[in-house]
C-alpha positions in Angstrom: 0.0 0.0 0.0 2.9 2.4 0.8 4.5 1.6 -2.5 1.3 2.4 -4.3 0.9 5.7 -2.4 4.5 6.6 -3.3 3.9 5.8 -7.0 0.8 8.0 -7.0 2.7 10.9 -5.4 5.6 10.6 -7.8 3.1 10.4 -10.8 1.3 13.5 -9.5 4.6 15.4 -9.1 5.8 14.4 -12.6 2.4 15.4 -14.1 2.6 18.8 -12.4 6.2 19.3 -13.6 5.3 18.5 -17.2 2.2 20.8 -17.0 4.3 23.6 -15.6 6.9 23.5 -18.4 6.8 26.2 -21.0 8.4 25.4 -24.3 9.6 28.0 -26.8 10.5 27.5 -30.5 10.9 29.8 -33.4 12.7 31.1 -36.5 15.4 33.8 -36.7 16.9 36.0 -39.4 19.3 38.9 -39.5 22.8 40.1 -40.4 26.3 39.0 -39.3 29.5 40.9 -39.1 33.1 39.6 -38.6 35.9 42.0 -38.0 38.9 41.5 -40.3 42.1 39.8 -39.2 45.4 41.3 -40.0 48.1 39.2 -41.6 51.8 40.3 -41.9 54.7 38.8 -43.8 58.1 40.0 -44.9 56.4 41.4 -48.1 53.9 43.5 -46.2 50.4 43.2 -44.6 46.9 42.1 -45.6 43.5 41.7 -44.1 41.5 38.4 -44.3 38.4 36.8 -42.8 34.8 36.4 -43.6 32.5 38.8 -45.6 29.5 40.2 -43.8 26.3 38.5 -44.8 22.8 37.4 -44.0 22.0 34.8 -41.4 18.9 32.7 -40.5 18.0 29.7 -38.4 15.9 28.1 -35.7 15.9 27.6 -32.0 13.9 25.7 -29.4 14.1 25.2 -25.6 12.5 25.1 -22.2 11.5 28.1 -20.1 10.6 26.2 -17.0 11.4 28.8 -14.3 10.5 32.4 -13.8 14.0 33.7 -14.7 16.1 30.8 -16.0 15.8 28.9 -19.2 17.8 26.9 -21.7 17.7 26.4 -25.5 19.5 24.9 -28.5 20.1 27.1 -31.6 21.1 26.6 -35.2 22.1 29.5 -37.5 23.2 29.3 -41.1 25.3 32.3 -42.3 26.4 33.4 -45.7 30.1 34.1 -45.2 32.3 34.2 -48.3 36.0 34.2 -47.6 38.0 37.3 -48.3 41.6 38.6 -48.6 42.7 42.1 -49.5 45.9 44.1 -49.6 47.0 47.3 -51.5 43.9 47.6 -53.5 43.8 43.9 -54.6 40.9 41.8 -53.3 40.3 38.1 -53.5 37.2 36.1 -52.4 35.9 32.6 -52.4 32.3 31.5 -51.9 31.5 30.0 -48.5 29.1 29.7 -45.5 29.2 29.0 -41.8 26.9 26.9 -39.6 26.6 27.6 -35.9 25.2 25.0 -33.4 25.0 25.9 -29.7 23.3 25.3 -26.4 22.8 28.3 -24.1 21.5 29.1 -20.7 19.3 32.2 -20.5 18.8 34.5 -17.5 15.8 36.8 -17.8 15.3 40.1 -16.0 11.5 39.9 -15.8 9.2 37.1 -14.8 7.8 34.7 -17.4 4.3 36.3 -17.5 5.6 39.8 -18.2 5.2 41.2 -21.8 8.8 42.5 -22.0 11.5 40.2 -20.9 15.1 41.4 -21.4 17.7 38.5 -21.1 21.3 37.6 -21.4 22.6 34.2 -22.5 25.8 32.2 -22.4 26.8 28.8 -23.7 28.9 26.9 -26.3 28.9 24.6 -29.2 30.6 24.3 -32.6 31.0 26.4 -35.7 31.4 24.7 -39.1 33.3 26.9 -41.6 33.0 25.9 -45.2 34.6 27.2 -48.4 32.4 26.1 -51.3 33.9 28.0 -54.3 36.6 26.8 -56.8 40.0 27.7 -55.4 42.5 29.4 -57.7 46.0 27.7 -57.8 47.4 31.1 -58.8 45.4 33.1 -56.3 46.6 36.7 -55.9 48.1 37.5 -52.5 49.0 33.8 -51.9 52.1 35.0 -50.2 49.8 35.9 -47.3 47.1 33.2 -47.1 45.3 30.7 -49.4 41.5 30.6 -49.5 40.6 27.0 -49.7 37.6 24.7 -50.5 37.7 23.1 -47.0 35.3 22.4 -44.2 36.6 23.1 -40.7 34.9 22.6 -37.4 35.9 24.7 -34.4 34.7 24.8 -30.8 32.7 27.9 -30.0 31.8 30.1 -27.0 28.6 32.0 -27.3 27.1 35.0 -25.5 24.0 37.1 -26.2 21.8 39.9 -25.0 18.3 40.6 -26.1 14.6 41.1 -25.4 11.4 39.0 -25.8 8.1 40.7 -26.4 4.9 38.7 -25.9 2.1 39.4 -28.4 -0.4 36.8 -27.2 -0.3 33.8 -24.9 1.3 31.6 -27.5 3.1 34.0 -29.8 5.8 36.6 -29.4 8.8 38.4 -31.0 12.4 38.3 -30.1 15.4 40.5 -30.9 19.0 39.8 -29.8 22.7 40.5 -30.4 24.9 37.4 -30.4 28.7 36.9 -30.2 30.1 33.6 -31.5 33.8 33.3 -30.8 36.0 30.5 -32.2 39.7 29.8 -32.8 40.7 31.1 -36.2 40.0 28.5 -39.0 43.5 28.4 -40.3 43.0 25.4 -42.6 40.1 27.1 -44.3 42.2 30.3 -44.6 45.6 28.8 -44.7 48.7 31.0 -43.9 51.6 30.9 -46.3 55.0 29.6 -45.1 56.5 32.0 -42.6 53.1 33.7 -41.9 51.6 33.4 -38.5 47.8 33.4 -38.3 45.9 32.5 -35.2 43.9 33.9 -32.3 40.1 34.1 -32.2 37.5 35.0 -34.8 34.5 37.0 -33.5 31.2 36.5 -35.3 28.6 39.2 -34.3 25.0 38.3 -35.2 22.1 40.7 -35.0 18.9 38.6 -35.3 15.2 38.9 -34.8 12.4 36.4 -35.2 9.0 34.9 -34.2 8.5 32.8 -31.1 5.9 30.2 -30.5 5.1 29.4 -26.8 3.6 26.0 -25.9 
């Protein structure tokens, strides 16, 4: 009898927990900017990195508590590779995919219409060069832009705001920072050229949120 009572209590607690959960999912779109990285060699200096471009994706997660939540996110970014020096510019078609899990801290309770938040987490960035590389690429004494896929660990941070339109629908705007080690196989330094450090990907995105 005691076992049956315990099972009933556990079942009731589990049911109340599931009922209390609030799930959020939605789509995002926006624009991404990556600051250029300087490259130096005995012959001079150049700038390289990723071109600015559009970004879009999806996210989904649980918002179980008044102030704390968690979510997984995927963004696809148009990010051609680029290299420039002394008026000469070279590029190669490419894109980047970001996958991360983040914890969110809100500054207003779940039932409020405006909910500012910050987020932090991590994941991976998949950098891809998709164009046809040129064996006689200009400025190859600095770096080579390659048709390569390179996966890097990623740290992510964000700040934004959620705005509730109805009980089950809302809007979301945020600014994200995705930081990874520099993809130096995708953008390969020439012999004698040092290229490293971190690559910052700044994403300004907005979207529609469904609440379940």
